[in-house]
C-alpha positions in Angstrom: 9.8 -11.8 -11.2 9.0 -9.1 -9.0 10.1 -8.8 -5.3 8.5 -6.4 -3.1 9.3 -5.5 0.3 7.4 -3.2 2.7 8.8 -1.2 5.7 7.4 2.0 7.7 5.0 0.1 9.8 4.6 0.4 13.6 2.6 1.4 16.5 1.2 5.0 16.5 -1.4 6.8 18.5 -4.9 7.7 16.9 -4.7 10.8 14.8 -0.9 10.0 14.2 0.8 9.3 10.8 2.9 6.9 9.2 4.6 6.6 5.7 4.8 3.0 4.6 7.2 2.3 1.5 7.2 -0.7 -0.6 10.6 -1.2 -2.5 10.5 -3.1 -5.9 13.3 -5.2 -7.4 13.6 -8.1 -10.1 11.8 -6.3 -13.1 11.3 -2.6 -14.4 8.9 -1.1 -11.7 7.6 1.4 -13.8 6.2 -1.3 -16.1 3.6 -2.0 -13.2 0.6 -0.5 -11.4 0.7 -1.0 -7.7 -1.7 -1.3 -4.8 -1.9 -1.6 -1.1 -3.9 -4.0 0.6 -4.5 -4.7 4.4 -5.4 -7.6 6.5 -6.9 -6.9 10.1 -7.0 -10.0 12.8 -9.9 -12.1 11.6 -11.0 -10.2 8.7 -10.2 -10.6 5.1 -7.7 -8.8 2.9 -9.0 -5.6 1.6 -8.0 -3.1 -1.0 -6.7 0.2 0.2 -5.2 2.2 -2.8 -3.8 1.7 -6.0 -1.9 3.9 -8.3 -0.9 3.3 -12.2 2.4 3.2 -13.6 3.0 6.9 -13.7 1.4 7.8 -10.7 -0.8 10.0 -12.4 -3.9 8.2 -11.5 -4.7 6.9 -8.1 -7.8 5.1 -6.2 -8.7 4.9 -3.0 -11.0 2.6 -0.7 -13.8 5.0 1.1 -12.5 4.0 4.5 -9.3 5.8 3.7 -9.9 8.4 1.0 -9.1 12.2 2.3 -6.6 10.4 5.0 -4.1 8.4 3.2 -2.1 9.1 -0.1 -0.3 6.9 -2.5 2.6 7.8 -4.4 5.7 6.6 -6.3 9.1 7.1 -7.8 10.3 5.2 -10.3 13.6 6.6 -10.2 14.0 4.7 -6.8 11.9 1.7 -7.6 9.8 2.7 -4.4 6.0 3.4 -3.8 4.7 5.0 -0.6 1.6 5.1 1.3 1.4 8.3 3.6 -1.4 7.7 6.1 -2.5 10.4 8.3 -5.3 10.9 10.9 -4.9 7.2 11.7 -7.7 5.6 13.5 -7.6 2.5 15.5 -9.6 0.7 12.8 -6.5 1.1 10.4 -4.7 -1.6 12.4 -3.6 -4.4 10.2 -1.0 -5.9 8.4 -0.4 -3.9 5.1 0.6 -5.5 1.7 2.0 -4.0 -1.1 1.0 -5.5 -4.8 2.0 -5.0 -8.3 0.1 -5.8 -11.4 0.2 -5.3 -15.2 -2.4 -2.9 -15.0 -4.9 -0.6 -12.4 -7.7 -3.3 -12.9 -5.6 -6.2 -12.3 -4.6 -4.8 -9.2 -8.1 -5.3 -7.9 -8.8 -8.5 -10.0 -5.7 -10.3 -8.9 -2.3 -9.0 -8.3 0.7 -11.0 -9.6 3.2 -10.0 -7.0 3.0 -9.3 -3.3 5.1 -8.4 -0.4 5.5 -10.0 2.9 3.7 -7.3 4.7 4.2 -4.7 7.5 2.4 -4.5 10.7 0.7 -0.9 11.5 -0.7 -0.9 15.1 -2.9 2.2 15.9 -3.7 2.9 19.7 -6.9 4.6 21.1 
């Protein structure tokens, strides 16, 4: 089992920045590819970003490309999502997820956090 806990969400004005963290415990963090997803009210959960075990490969949804950056620190069992130039449409609950590889992050991650709320005001 892998337990994931997100933090760092909050209320920010449009154009502002936030950094989300996802701390993992239970199994060896570096064995897993990781992802960020989000779900806005009334909408389905959507992919935001993913990162491979070493942090050397990242992939982003078109809607956040150039504004969000995913990174990880395997020594701290932590993944980050640096969000800049935030827009009201970025408002959602943000979830981190862990999977055996990058493909599985999208196909069906095995482990999920409880989510952290991000609200961007206009």
